[in-house]
C-alpha positions in Angstrom: -73.6 -30.8 -21.4 -73.8 -27.7 -23.5 -72.5 -26.7 -26.9 -70.6 -23.6 -27.9 -70.8 -24.4 -31.6 -68.3 -27.3 -31.3 -68.0 -30.2 -28.8 -70.2 -30.2 -25.8 -69.0 -28.4 -22.7 -69.8 -29.0 -19.0 -72.6 -26.6 -17.8 -70.4 -24.6 -15.5 -67.7 -24.1 -18.2 -70.4 -23.1 -20.7 -71.8 -20.5 -18.3 -68.2 -19.1 -17.9 -67.7 -19.2 -21.7 -70.8 -17.1 -22.3 -69.5 -14.4 -20.0 -66.1 -14.0 -21.8 -65.2 -10.9 -23.8 -65.7 -10.9 -27.5 -62.1 -11.7 -28.3 -59.3 -13.3 -26.2 -55.8 -11.8 -26.1 -53.0 -14.3 -25.6 -50.8 -12.2 -23.3 -53.7 -10.7 -21.3 -55.9 -13.8 -20.9 -54.2 -17.0 -21.9 -50.6 -16.9 -21.0 -51.2 -16.2 -17.3 -53.2 -19.4 -17.1 -50.7 -21.5 -19.1 -47.9 -20.1 -17.0 -49.6 -20.7 -13.6 -51.3 -24.0 -14.3 -49.4 -25.7 -17.2 -45.8 -24.6 -17.6 -44.7 -26.5 -14.5 -44.9 -29.7 -16.5 -45.2 -28.4 -20.1 -43.1 -25.2 -20.1 -39.7 -24.1 -21.2 -37.8 -26.4 -18.9 -36.7 -29.1 -21.4 -35.5 -31.3 -18.5 -39.0 -31.5 -16.9 -41.4 -32.3 -19.7 -44.4 -34.6 -19.0 -45.8 -36.6 -21.9 -43.5 -35.0 -24.4 -45.7 -31.9 -24.4 -44.6 -28.3 -24.3 -47.0 -25.4 -24.5 -44.9 -22.3 -24.3 -44.4 -21.8 -28.1 -46.7 -22.4 -31.0 -44.3 -24.8 -32.9 -44.2 -27.3 -30.1 -47.9 -26.9 -29.1 -49.1 -27.5 -32.6 -46.8 -30.5 -33.2 -47.7 -34.2 -33.1 -47.4 -35.5 -29.6 -44.3 -37.8 -29.4 -45.9 -40.1 -26.9 -49.2 -40.2 -28.7 -48.7 -40.7 -32.4 -51.4 -39.2 -34.6 -52.6 -36.8 -31.9 -51.9 -33.1 -31.6 -52.1 -31.0 -28.4 -53.6 -28.0 -30.1 -55.1 -27.7 -33.5 -55.9 -24.0 -34.1 -59.6 -23.5 -34.6 -60.5 -27.1 -34.0 -61.4 -28.3 -30.5 -62.3 -31.8 -31.6 -58.8 -32.4 -32.9 -57.1 -30.7 -29.9 -56.0 -33.3 -27.3 -55.4 -30.4 -24.9 -59.1 -29.5 -25.0 -60.2 -33.1 -24.2 -57.8 -33.3 -21.3 -58.8 -30.0 -19.6 -62.6 -30.9 -19.6 -62.1 -34.5 -18.6 -63.1 -35.9 -15.2 -61.0 -39.0 -15.6 -58.1 -38.8 -13.1 -55.8 -40.7 -15.6 -56.5 -38.1 -18.3 -57.3 -34.8 -16.8 -54.9 -31.9 -17.0 -53.4 -30.6 -14.8 -52.9 -34.0 -13.4 -54.1 -34.5 -9.8 -50.5 -35.1 -8.5 -49.6 -31.5 -9.4 -52.1 -30.1 -6.9 -53.2 -27.6 -9.6 -56.7 -27.2 -11.0 -58.3 -25.1 -13.7 -61.3 -23.0 -12.8 -64.3 -23.0 -15.0 -63.4 -19.5 -16.2 -59.8 -20.6 -17.1 -61.1 -23.6 -19.0 -63.5 -21.4 -20.9 -60.7 -18.9 -21.8 -58.5 -21.7 -23.1 -61.4 -23.2 -25.1 -62.3 -19.9 -26.7 -58.6 -19.2 -27.5 -58.3 -22.5 -29.4 -61.5 -21.7 -31.3 -60.2 -18.3 -32.3 -57.0 -19.8 -33.7 -54.8 -20.4 -30.7 -52.6 -17.4 -31.6 -49.3 -17.1 -29.7 -47.7 -13.8 -29.0 -44.3 -12.9 -27.6 -44.4 -12.0 -24.0 -45.2 -8.3 -23.7 -42.1 -7.4 -21.7 -39.8 -9.0 -24.3 -41.1 -6.7 -27.0 -39.4 -3.3 -27.5 -41.5 -0.5 -26.1 -43.4 1.3 -28.9 -44.3 4.9 -29.4 -47.8 5.4 -28.0 -50.5 7.6 -29.4 -51.6 10.1 -26.7 -55.2 9.1 -25.7 -57.9 11.7 -26.1 -60.1 12.1 -23.0 -63.3 13.8 -22.0 -62.1 15.1 -18.6 -59.6 17.5 -20.1 -59.7 19.8 -17.1 -57.8 17.0 -15.1 -55.0 16.8 -17.6 -51.7 18.5 -16.5 -49.3 16.4 -18.6 -49.3 13.3 -20.8 -49.4 10.9 -17.8 -52.9 12.1 -17.1 -54.2 11.3 -20.6 -53.3 7.6 -20.1 -54.7 7.5 -16.6 -57.9 9.3 -17.3 -58.6 7.2 -20.4 -58.4 4.1 -18.3 -60.6 5.6 -15.6 -63.2 6.6 -18.2 -63.2 3.1 -19.6 -63.9 1.8 -16.1 -66.5 4.5 -15.5 -64.4 5.9 -12.7 -63.5 9.5 -12.0 -60.2 11.0 -10.6 -60.1 12.5 -7.2 -59.9 16.2 -6.5 -56.5 17.9 -6.0 -54.9 17.5 -2.6 -54.5 20.5 -0.3 -51.3 22.4 -0.7 -50.0 21.4 2.7 -50.5 17.8 2.0 -49.1 18.1 -1.5 -45.8 19.6 -0.3 -45.5 17.1 2.5 -46.0 14.3 0.0 -43.5 15.6 -2.4 -40.9 16.4 0.3 -41.1 12.9 1.6 -41.1 11.3 -1.8 -38.0 13.2 -3.0 -36.0 13.8 0.1 -37.4 11.4 2.8 -37.9 14.4 5.0 -40.9 16.6 5.9 -41.0 20.2 4.9 -40.2 22.8 7.5 -42.9 25.2 8.7 -41.2 28.0 6.8 -41.3 26.0 3.5 -44.9 25.1 4.1 -45.8 28.7 4.8 -44.0 30.0 1.7 -45.7 27.4 -0.5 -49.2 28.1 0.8 -48.7 31.9 0.3 -47.3 31.4 -3.3 -50.3 31.9 -5.6 -48.3 31.7 -8.8 -49.3 29.1 -11.4 -45.9 27.4 -11.1 -45.8 27.4 -7.3 -45.7 23.6 -7.0 -43.2 23.3 -9.9 -40.8 25.6 -8.0 -41.1 23.4 -5.0 -40.3 20.3 -7.0 -37.3 22.0 -8.5 -36.1 23.0 -5.0 -36.5 19.4 -3.7 -34.7 17.9 -6.7 -31.8 20.3 -6.0 -31.6 19.4 -2.3 -28.6 17.3 -1.2 -31.2 15.1 0.6 -32.6 14.0 -2.8 -29.5 11.9 -3.4 -29.6 10.5 0.0 -33.2 9.4 -0.4 -32.8 8.0 -3.8 -29.7 6.1 -2.6 -31.9 4.2 0.0 -33.8 2.6 -2.8 -30.6 1.8 -4.7 -29.0 0.3 -1.6 -31.9 -2.1 -1.3 -31.6 -3.1 -4.9 -27.8 -3.5 -4.5 -28.2 -5.6 -1.2 -26.1 -3.1 0.6 -24.9 -4.1 4.1 -22.4 -2.8 6.6 -21.4 -6.3 7.6 -20.3 -9.4 5.7 -23.2 -11.6 6.6 -23.3 -15.3 7.4 -22.6 -16.6 10.9 -19.5 -14.5 11.5 -21.3 -11.2 10.6 -18.3 -8.9 10.9 -18.2 -5.2 10.0 -17.1 -3.9 6.6 -17.0 -0.3 5.5 -18.5 0.2 2.0 -19.7 3.7 2.8 -17.5 5.3 0.2 -19.5 3.5 -2.5 -22.7 4.7 -0.8 -21.4 8.3 -0.8 -20.6 7.9 -4.5 -24.2 6.9 -5.2 -25.5 9.9 -3.3 -23.3 12.2 -5.3 -24.3 10.5 -8.6 -28.0 11.0 -7.9 -27.5 14.6 -6.8 -25.5 15.4 -9.9 -28.2 13.6 -11.9 -25.8 11.2 -13.6 -27.6 9.7 -16.6 -29.0 6.3 -15.5 -27.3 4.4 -18.4 -24.0 5.8 -17.3 -24.8 5.2 -13.6 -25.5 1.5 -14.4 -22.5 1.1 -16.7 -20.0 2.5 -14.2 -21.3 0.1 -11.5 -21.2 -2.9 -13.8 -17.9 -2.2 -15.5 -16.3 1.0 -14.5 -13.0 -0.7 -14.0 -13.0 -1.8 -17.7 -12.8 1.8 -19.1 -9.5 2.8 -20.6 -7.6 4.7 -18.0 -10.5 4.2 -15.5 -10.7 6.9 -12.8 -10.9 6.1 -9.1 -14.6 7.0 -9.1 -15.3 4.6 -12.0 -13.5 1.8 -10.2 -15.3 2.7 -6.9 -18.6 2.4 -8.6 -18.0 -1.3 -9.2 -18.3 -2.0 -5.5 -21.9 -2.6 -6.5 -20.8 -6.0 -7.6 -19.1 -6.8 -4.3 -21.9 -6.0 -1.8 -23.1 -9.6 -1.6 -22.6 -11.6 1.7 -19.1 -13.0 2.1 -18.0 -15.8 4.4 -15.0 -15.9 6.7 -15.9 -19.1 8.6 -12.9 -21.3 8.5 -14.6 -24.6 7.7 -16.2 -23.6 4.4 -15.2 -24.9 1.0 -13.6 -22.0 -0.8 -14.9 -22.7 -4.3 -18.4 -23.4 -3.1 -18.8 -19.9 -1.7 -16.8 -18.2 -4.5 -19.4 -19.7 -6.9 -22.2 -18.3 -4.6 -20.8 -14.8 -4.9 -20.9 -15.0 -8.7 -24.4 -16.3 -8.5 -25.4 -13.4 -6.3 -24.1 -10.9 -8.8 -26.0 -12.7 -11.6 -29.2 -12.6 -9.6 -28.8 -9.0 -8.5 -28.2 -7.7 -12.0 -30.8 -9.8 -13.8 -33.5 -9.1 -11.2 -32.7 -5.6 -10.1 -32.0 -4.1 -13.5 -34.0 -6.4 -15.9 -36.8 -7.7 -13.7 -36.0 -11.3 -14.5 -35.8 -14.2 -12.1 -32.6 -15.6 -13.6 -31.8 -17.4 -10.4 -34.6 -19.9 -11.2 -32.5 -21.2 -14.1 -29.4 -22.0 -12.0 -30.2 -25.7 -11.5 -32.4 -26.3 -14.6 -34.1 -24.5 -17.4 -36.5 -21.8 -16.2 -39.9 -23.4 -15.9 -41.8 -20.3 -17.0 -39.5 -17.9 -18.9 -37.3 -18.4 -22.0 -34.1 -18.7 -19.9 -32.3 -21.9 -20.2 -29.6 -23.1 -17.8 -27.1 -22.4 -20.5 -28.4 -18.8 -20.6 -28.0 -18.6 -16.9 -24.4 -19.6 -16.9 -23.6 -17.4 -19.9 -24.8 -14.5 -17.8 -22.9 -15.9 -14.8 -19.7 -16.0 -16.8 -19.7 -12.1 -17.1 -19.1 -12.0 -13.3 -16.9 -15.1 -13.0 -13.6 -13.7 -14.2 -12.5 -12.1 -10.9 -9.4 -12.9 -8.8 -11.2 -13.6 -5.5 -11.7 -16.3 -2.9 -14.8 -17.7 -1.3 -13.2 -17.6 2.1 -12.3 -14.0 3.0 -9.6 -13.1 5.5 -10.4 -13.9 9.2 -8.2 -11.0 10.2 -10.6 -8.7 8.4 -8.2 -7.5 5.7 -10.2 -6.2 2.8 -11.2 -9.0 0.4 -9.7 -8.7 -3.0 -9.9 -7.2 -5.6 -9.7 -4.0 -3.6 -8.8 -0.4 -4.3 -6.9 1.9 -1.9 -8.7 5.1 -0.9 -6.0 7.5 0.4 -6.9 10.9 1.8 -5.4 13.9 0.1 -2.8 14.1 2.8 -1.9 10.4 2.4 -1.7 10.8 -1.4 0.8 13.6 -1.0 2.9 11.6 1.5 2.9 8.5 -0.8 3.8 10.6 -3.8 6.8 12.0 -1.9 7.9 8.6 -0.6 7.5 7.0 -4.0 9.8 9.7 -5.3 12.4 8.7 -2.7 12.1 5.0 -3.6 12.5 5.9 -7.3 15.6 7.9 -6.5 17.0 5.1 -4.4 16.4 2.6 -7.2 18.1 4.9 -9.6 21.0 5.2 -7.2 21.4 1.4 -7.1 21.5 1.4 -10.9 24.1 4.2 -11.1 26.2 2.6 -8.4 26.1 -0.7 -10.2 27.3 1.0 -13.4 30.1 2.8 -11.5 31.2 -0.4 -9.6 30.9 -2.6 -12.7 34.5 -1.9 -13.9 35.9 -2.9 -10.5 34.0 -6.2 -10.8 35.3 -6.7 -14.3 38.8 -6.0 -13.1 38.3 -8.4 -10.2 37.2 -11.1 -12.6 40.0 -10.4 -15.1 42.6 -10.8 -12.3 41.2 -14.3 -11.6 40.1 -13.3 -8.1 36.9 -15.2 -8.6 38.9 -18.4 -8.3 39.3 -17.5 -4.6 35.5 -17.7 -3.9 35.1 -20.3 -1.1 33.0 -23.1 -2.5 31.5 -24.2 0.8 31.4 -21.1 2.9 28.0 -20.0 4.1 27.2 -16.5 2.6 26.8 -13.4 4.7 23.4 -12.6 6.2 22.8 -16.0 7.7 20.3 -15.8 10.6 19.4 -19.5 11.0 21.0 -22.9 10.0 19.9 -26.4 10.9 21.4 -29.8 9.9 19.9 -32.1 12.5 23.1 -34.3 12.6 23.0 -34.3 16.4 19.3 -35.0 16.4 18.7 -31.7 18.1 16.8 -28.6 17.0 19.7 -26.2 17.4 20.3 -23.0 15.4 23.9 -23.4 14.2 23.9 -19.7 13.4 23.6 -18.9 17.1 21.0 -17.0 19.1 19.6 -20.1 20.7 17.5 -19.2 23.7 16.2 -16.1 21.9 13.6 -18.2 20.0 11.5 -21.1 21.1 12.3 -23.6 18.4 10.3 -26.8 18.5 8.0 -29.3 16.7 4.4 -28.4 17.1 0.9 -28.2 15.7 -1.6 -25.4 16.1 -3.0 -26.6 19.5 -0.3 -29.2 20.4 3.1 -28.0 21.5 6.5 -29.7 21.9 5.8 -32.7 19.6 8.5 -35.3 19.4 11.0 -34.8 16.5 11.6 -37.8 14.3 15.0 -38.1 12.6 15.9 -40.2 9.6 18.7 -40.4 7.1 19.3 -36.9 5.6 21.0 -35.5 2.6 24.2 -35.8 4.7 24.0 -37.2 8.1 20.6 -36.9 9.8 17.4 -35.3 8.4 14.1 -34.3 10.0 11.1 -36.4 9.1 7.8 -34.7 8.3 4.4 -36.4 9.0 2.4 -33.6 7.2 0.7 -32.4 10.3 3.5 -31.3 12.7 5.8 -28.5 11.7 9.2 -27.3 12.7 8.5 -23.9 14.3 11.3 -21.3 14.2 9.4 -18.9 16.4 10.5 -15.3 15.5 13.0 -16.4 12.8 11.9 -15.6 9.2 9.6 -12.6 9.9 10.3 -10.4 6.9 8.2 -7.5 5.5 7.6 -7.1 1.8 10.2 -4.4 1.7 12.9 -6.7 3.2 15.0 -9.1 1.0 15.5 -12.6 2.2 16.5 -16.1 1.1 15.7 -19.5 2.4 17.4 -22.8 1.3 16.5 -26.3 2.2 17.3 -29.9 1.2 14.1 -32.0 0.8 13.4 -35.6 -0.1 9.9 -35.8 -1.6 7.9 -39.1 -1.7 6.6 -40.1 -5.1 2.9 -39.8 -4.2 3.1 -36.3 -2.9 1.6 -33.9 -5.4 0.7 -30.9 -3.2 2.1 -29.7 0.2 3.8 -26.7 1.7 7.6 -27.0 2.2 8.1 -23.9 4.3 6.0 -20.9 5.1 5.5 -17.9 7.3 1.7 -18.0 7.8 -0.8 -18.5 10.5 -3.1 -20.4 8.2 -3.2 -20.2 4.5 -6.9 -19.8 3.4 -8.1 -18.5 6.8 -5.9 -15.4 6.4 -5.9 -15.4 2.6 -2.2 -16.6 2.5 -0.9 -13.6 4.5 2.9 -14.2 4.5 5.0 -16.2 2.2 5.6 -19.8 1.3 7.5 -22.3 -0.9 5.1 -25.1 -1.9 4.7 -28.1 -4.1 1.5 -27.5 -6.0 0.3 -30.1 -8.5 3.9 -31.3 -8.7 5.3 -27.8 -9.6 7.1 -25.5 -7.2 5.2 -22.4 -6.2 6.7 -19.3 -4.4 4.1 -16.9 -2.9 4.1 -13.6 -1.0 0.7 -12.2 -0.1 -1.2 -9.7 1.8 -4.5 -11.0 0.6 -4.4 -13.7 -2.0 -4.9 -13.7 -5.0 -5.0 -10.1 -6.2 -2.8 -8.5 -3.5 0.0 -11.1 -3.9 3.0 -12.4 -5.9 2.8 -16.0 -7.2 5.4 -17.6 -9.4 5.4 -21.2 -10.4 8.0 -23.5 -11.9 7.4 -24.7 -15.5 8.7 -28.2 -14.8 7.7 -30.8 -12.1 9.8 -31.3 -9.0 11.8 -34.6 -8.9 10.6 -37.2 -6.5 12.3 -39.8 -4.3 15.7 -38.1 -4.4 17.3 -35.3 -2.5 16.9 -31.8 -4.1 18.1 -28.5 -2.7 15.5 -25.7 -3.1 16.2 -22.1 -2.5 13.8 -19.2 -2.7 15.2 -15.7 -3.0 13.5 -12.3 -2.8 14.8 -8.8 -3.4 12.3 -6.7 -1.4 10.8 -5.0 -4.5 7.2 -6.3 -4.2 7.5 -7.5 -7.8 7.3 -11.0 -9.2 10.6 -10.5 -11.0 12.2 -10.1 -7.6 11.3 -13.7 -6.7 13.5 -16.6 -7.8 13.4 -20.3 -7.3 16.5 -22.5 -7.5 16.8 -26.2 -7.6 20.3 -27.7 -6.9 21.7 -24.3 -7.5 20.2 -23.7 -10.9 17.6 -21.0 -11.4 14.3 -22.5 -12.5 12.2 -21.3 -15.4 9.0 -19.9 -13.9 5.8 -18.3 -15.0 4.2 -15.4 -13.1 0.6 -16.2 -12.0 0.0 -13.0 -9.9 2.1 -9.9 -9.6 0.2 -7.2 -7.6 1.6 -7.1 -4.1 1.0 -3.6 -2.6 0.4 -4.2 1.1 2.5 -5.9 3.7 2.9 -9.7 4.2 3.2 -9.5 8.0 0.4 -9.0 10.6 2.2 -6.2 12.4 1.2 -7.7 15.8 -2.5 -7.9 15.0 -4.7 -8.8 18.0 -7.5 -10.9 16.5 -9.8 -11.0 19.6 -9.5 -7.7 21.3 -6.8 -5.7 23.1 -6.1 -8.5 25.6 -5.7 -11.3 23.1 -2.1 -12.3 22.1 -0.4 -10.6 19.1 -0.4 -12.6 15.9 2.9 -12.8 14.1 4.1 -16.3 13.2 7.6 -17.0 12.1 9.1 -19.5 9.7 7.5 -22.9 9.8 8.7 -26.0 8.0 6.9 -29.1 6.7 3.2 -28.5 7.6 0.7 -25.8 8.0 -2.5 -25.3 10.1 -5.6 -26.0 8.0 -3.5 -26.9 5.0 -1.5 -29.8 3.5 2.1 -30.4 4.5 4.8 -32.6 2.9 3.7 -35.9 4.4 6.4 -38.5 4.6 9.1 -36.1 3.3 12.4 -35.5 5.0 14.2 -32.2 5.2 17.9 -31.3 5.9 20.3 -28.3 5.7 17.8 -25.5 6.4 19.3 -22.0 6.0 17.7 -18.6 6.4 19.3 -15.3 5.2 18.3 -11.7 5.7 19.3 -10.8 2.2 18.8 -11.8 -1.4 21.5 -14.4 -2.3 23.3 -14.0 -5.6 23.3 -17.0 -7.9 27.0 -17.7 -6.9 26.0 -17.7 -3.3 23.1 -20.1 -4.0 25.7 -22.4 -5.5 27.7 -22.1 -2.3 24.9 -23.6 -0.2 23.3 -25.8 -2.9 25.9 -27.1 -5.3 29.5 -26.4 -4.6 30.6 -28.7 -7.3 29.1 -26.5 -10.0 30.7 -23.5 -8.4 34.0 -25.3 -8.6 33.5 -25.8 -12.3 33.2 -22.1 -12.8 36.2 -21.4 -10.7 38.3 -23.8 -12.6 37.7 -22.0 -15.9 40.1 -19.5 -17.4 38.9 -16.0 -18.1 38.7 -16.6 -21.8 36.4 -19.7 -21.2 33.8 -17.8 -19.1 30.6 -17.1 -20.9 28.7 -13.9 -20.5 26.1 -15.4 -18.1 28.9 -16.7 -15.8 30.6 -13.3 -15.9 27.4 -11.6 -15.0 26.9 -14.0 -12.0 30.4 -13.3 -10.8 30.0 -9.5 -11.2 26.8 -9.7 -9.0 28.7 -11.7 -6.4 31.5 -9.1 -6.4 29.0 -6.2 -5.9 27.2 -8.0 -3.1 30.3 -9.0 -1.2 33.1 -6.5 -2.1 31.4 -3.2 -2.9 30.6 -1.0 0.1 29.0 1.6 -2.2 26.6 -1.0 -3.7 25.8 -2.5 -0.3 25.1 1.0 1.1 22.8 1.8 -1.9 20.9 -1.4 -1.3 20.5 -0.7 2.4 19.2 2.8 1.6 16.7 1.4 -0.9 15.5 -1.1 1.7 14.9 1.6 4.2 13.1 3.8 1.7 10.9 0.9 0.7 10.2 0.1 4.3 8.9 3.6 5.1 6.7 3.5 1.9 5.3 0.1 2.9 4.6 1.1 6.4 2.8 4.3 5.1 0.7 2.3 2.7 -0.5 -0.3 5.2 -2.9 2.0 7.2 -4.6 3.3 4.0 -8.3 2.4 3.8 -9.4 0.0 1.0 -12.7 -0.9 -0.5 -13.8 -4.0 -2.6 -14.1 -3.4 -6.3 -14.2 -5.4 -9.5 -11.2 -6.2 -11.6 -10.9 -8.5 -14.6 -8.6 -11.5 -14.1 -5.8 -12.0 -16.7 -6.3 -15.7 -16.3 -9.6 -15.8 -18.2 -11.4 -18.3 -15.9 -13.5 -20.8 -17.9 -17.2 -21.0 -17.0 -19.1 -24.3 -17.1 -22.8 -25.2 -16.8 -22.9 -26.7 -13.2 -25.1 -29.8 -12.9 -28.0 -28.9 -10.6 -26.1 -25.7 -9.9 -23.5 -27.5 -7.8 -20.1 -25.8 -7.7 -18.3 -29.2 -8.0 -20.2 -30.6 -10.9 -19.1 -28.8 -14.1 -20.4 -30.1 -17.4 -20.3 -28.1 -20.7 -18.2 -25.0 -21.1 -20.0 -21.7 -21.8 -19.0 -18.2 -22.6 -20.3 -14.7 -21.8 -23.5 -13.9 -23.6 -26.9 -12.3 -23.1 -30.2 -14.1 -23.8 -31.0 -13.8 -27.5 -34.7 -14.4 -27.0 -34.8 -11.0 -25.3 -32.4 -9.0 -27.3 -29.2 -10.4 -29.0 -25.9 -8.7 -28.3 -24.6 -6.7 -31.3 -21.1 -6.9 -32.8 -20.0 -3.7 -31.1 -20.7 -5.2 -27.7 -17.6 -7.0 -26.3 -18.4 -10.2 -24.5 -17.4 -8.9 -21.1 -19.0 -6.8 -18.3 -18.7 -3.6 -20.4 -20.5 -5.2 -23.3 -23.1 -6.5 -20.9 -23.6 -2.9 -19.6 -24.0 -1.7 -23.2 -26.6 -4.5 -23.8 -28.5 -3.6 -20.7 -28.7 0.1 -21.4 -29.2 -0.2 -25.2 -32.3 1.5 -26.5 -33.5 -1.7 -28.0 -33.4 -3.6 -24.8 -37.1 -4.1 -24.0 -36.7 -4.4 -20.2 -34.3 -1.9 -18.6 -36.2 1.3 -19.1 -39.5 -0.3 -18.3 -38.2 -1.9 -15.1 -36.5 1.3 -14.0 -39.5 3.7 -14.5 -41.7 1.1 -12.9 -39.5 1.0 -9.8 -39.6 4.8 -9.5 -43.3 4.8 -10.0 -43.7 2.2 -7.3 -41.6 4.2 -4.9 -43.9 7.1 -5.3 -47.3 5.5 -5.6 -46.7 2.4 -3.4 -47.6 0.1 -6.3 -45.8 -0.2 -9.7 -47.6 0.0 -13.0 -46.4 -3.6 -13.0 -47.2 -4.8 -9.4 -44.4 -7.4 -9.5 -41.6 -4.9 -10.0 -39.1 -7.7 -9.4 -40.6 -10.0 -12.1 -41.4 -8.9 -15.6 -41.5 -12.5 -16.8 -44.4 -14.9 -17.4 -45.1 -15.3 -13.7 -45.2 -11.5 -13.2 -48.4 -9.5 -13.3 -49.5 -7.6 -16.4 -49.1 -3.8 -16.4 -52.2 -2.0 -15.3 -51.4 0.8 -17.8 -49.2 -0.8 -20.5 -49.3 2.2 -22.9 -48.3 4.6 -20.1 -45.5 2.3 -19.1 -44.1 2.3 -22.6 -44.5 6.0 -23.0 -42.6 6.6 -19.7 -39.9 4.1 -20.8 -39.4 5.8 -24.2 -39.4 9.3 -22.6 -36.8 8.2 -20.1 -34.5 6.9 -22.8 -35.0 9.9 -25.1 -34.4 12.3 -22.1 -30.9 10.9 -21.9 -31.9 8.6 -19.0 -32.6 11.6 -16.8 -33.9 10.4 -13.4 -34.7 13.9 -12.1 -36.7 14.7 -15.2 -38.6 11.4 -14.7 -39.5 12.3 -11.1 -40.6 15.8 -12.1 -42.8 14.4 -14.9 -44.5 12.1 -12.5 -45.0 14.7 -9.8 -46.2 17.4 -12.1 -49.1 15.2 -13.2 -52.6 15.7 -11.8 -52.5 11.9 -11.2 -49.8 12.5 -8.5 -51.4 15.6 -7.1 -54.8 14.0 -6.4 -56.1 13.7 -2.9 -55.4 10.2 -1.4 -58.7 10.2 0.5 -60.6 7.1 -0.5 -64.4 6.8 -0.7 -66.3 3.6 0.3 -67.4 3.2 -3.3 -63.8 3.5 -4.6 -62.5 1.2 -1.9 -65.0 -1.4 -3.1 -63.7 -1.4 -6.7 -60.0 -0.4 -6.3 -58.7 -0.8 -2.8 -55.1 -1.0 -3.9 -55.3 2.1 -6.2 -54.4 0.0 -9.2 -56.3 2.4 -11.6 -55.0 5.6 -9.9 -58.3 7.2 -9.2 -56.7 8.8 -6.1 -53.3 10.1 -5.0 -50.5 8.1 -3.5 -51.2 6.7 0.0 -47.7 5.6 1.1 -47.3 5.6 4.9 -46.0 9.1 5.6 -46.7 8.6 9.3 -44.2 5.7 9.4 -41.7 7.9 7.6 -42.1 10.6 10.3 -41.1 8.1 13.0 -38.1 7.0 11.0 -36.7 10.5 10.6 -37.7 11.8 14.0 -34.3 11.4 15.6 -32.7 13.3 12.8 -35.3 16.1 13.1 -34.7 16.4 16.9 -31.0 16.9 16.1 -31.6 19.5 13.4 -34.3 21.5 15.2 
């Protein structure tokens, strides 16, 4: 045993101790050891602490050990009283740290560093990357002839400290070839090379850099890097890896780089462009960045599980790509190495969690929502014209109503309303079933035109079961087999319709579809319409892609059970929630609007799912059950009616509650209230006014043309804040179905707290990320661009600036570049030019044996970039063959 002035040390540790530098720096020497060898059991993860000991901050490391009263892990300046010291030099397997079960061991050098650190006072410092970059004094160097700009001062100073020298300048041909590949991804032409070689002016290379920065290929090449960061793909991923077209976003990125959009603005648009007041199409398009994650359309998945995965993907992409933090490591527990708790993780997660989307995207390849239409200029002009026609037709309906209203009032005043037949079926009836004869016969006629039967998705002609109905016989529903009306009930979003049905609901039924026109609800994102019991409420839905391209209204009160109720859904063809009504026993229900954004059609238009030879997909109305969904098990239905128009409230009474209609008819004019007069006037217009009926028909036709013109328009996925304000929870072990404590959007305060002017939403997050006081964003960005040019970042672990990441090779240079980048207005082209105009960049990449022995990976930059330009030549060769 040997002594270093304190307790005795093992000989090998003592030898290593004597070779240590005069002073030990926590961030440079100590923290990497603690992070690699100790934090697994004694780090920030409060849920995985061994022996009650944590070593990531001074206050806990200096405190009394909770499981060893009277002992302290680290006593600054006193090895004898530091239990940590005794454990790391022990040979006893029951005492030694790290414990043998961790399969980690400390080298003699690492033990020596930790010992010297404690002797010198065990000073803790904040992690370098979490400290705001500071203005750097420009180093003075001896080799001034090598200095072309400030970058060279920092590089040469480091080389001089290491007793290394920079390499000579590269030949002009090589230099232009290098710059051309680095800025455009393409080699220079022979003419460009010849012009540069012959240009003897002092700024010859600068002129070439300016030319390359102005090239349209610059944006294309920069976009390749950004596409990697953004996890860009032309397919959805997972097992059903189908094509999706997100190229409009890619083209926007190319244009943004070519226009030299400031990086802070570039990031903000992509994170929250949709949240700007009066956001432009381009600002919304930029947010496709947040929708580029893999998406699953396999029918057997759990929707919420994958929706949660999409949010987690956004969280990981933003935190790692923009901030260099491995946030994903804190999804299931506190981060084991960095000051990111699980609560911090889900606070960041919540920024991206308030989106109206589904985990299961449409099998029919409709664009997942939220989405934005991308009409061509010609399509925009056509739509603008058609929208004008619809507006004119809507105005015509209003003026016709006003003109015809006096006739209705006169009709009411003359007591003609008393002649309304109480039990007559209204006009527009296309289907009627009462099951009294225990046969599936359409009493409205047309039998033989449709194949009406009981069926399941893959089982046809199931036996119908009849039970006691509302009057006579009713049709019993087992929850799996539906009454299929074939082609009846196929309505587009521009076409009004009404459906009425008597239903007896068992007491235990809380959720189940009463009727629908869908192939499968979740598999096709609810394309079609339905009337459904949902958590004991009545829900009416029309959707192209649920939830953001849909209408959903829901009753405020529960539906009665174990009694017959008559339910009617009416729709006016307006594609608006206020055009949907739900009636129960003839009374219009109070409802709330959940979604109101239907802008594409609710039918499939004869879609062939599996190629040109596959059958066309266009289901009709189905009653009582749905494929891959819940039906009304053990319910009974009766008196089903389908109309190709919106029924008035009086007409609903005719089919649902004639007794209440009789009560109105029995009243004298003076006894009618205003609501009843309004209902009677609507009935008059719908049944006795040719002008009104003609105006409605014209409006329907105009809406149909508009709807058909919108359907082919291309869409792209974007971000859009939900009005529902989804609550985020910490998920136990990260499991989607294990919510615990609620959390709200926030950024990690240990890195940089959000200020009062930053709203707690994606726009506020973007402001936080691009704020000048954020210690990470500028550093991570300039490091990534440096890495793209030199093949190695100033921080080698460009994806991890946390405790497990490598220290910067040139910390002062990194800070200088970061501050310059911010002060330049986040100018990416200026950053590239600064790097490329340095002598450091313009060095020859030829490596000597001596330099290879001491710096094979070019960490200290004693030679020029050595990225694989030969490989790049092979990549672009097909393009070059086309061009030349």
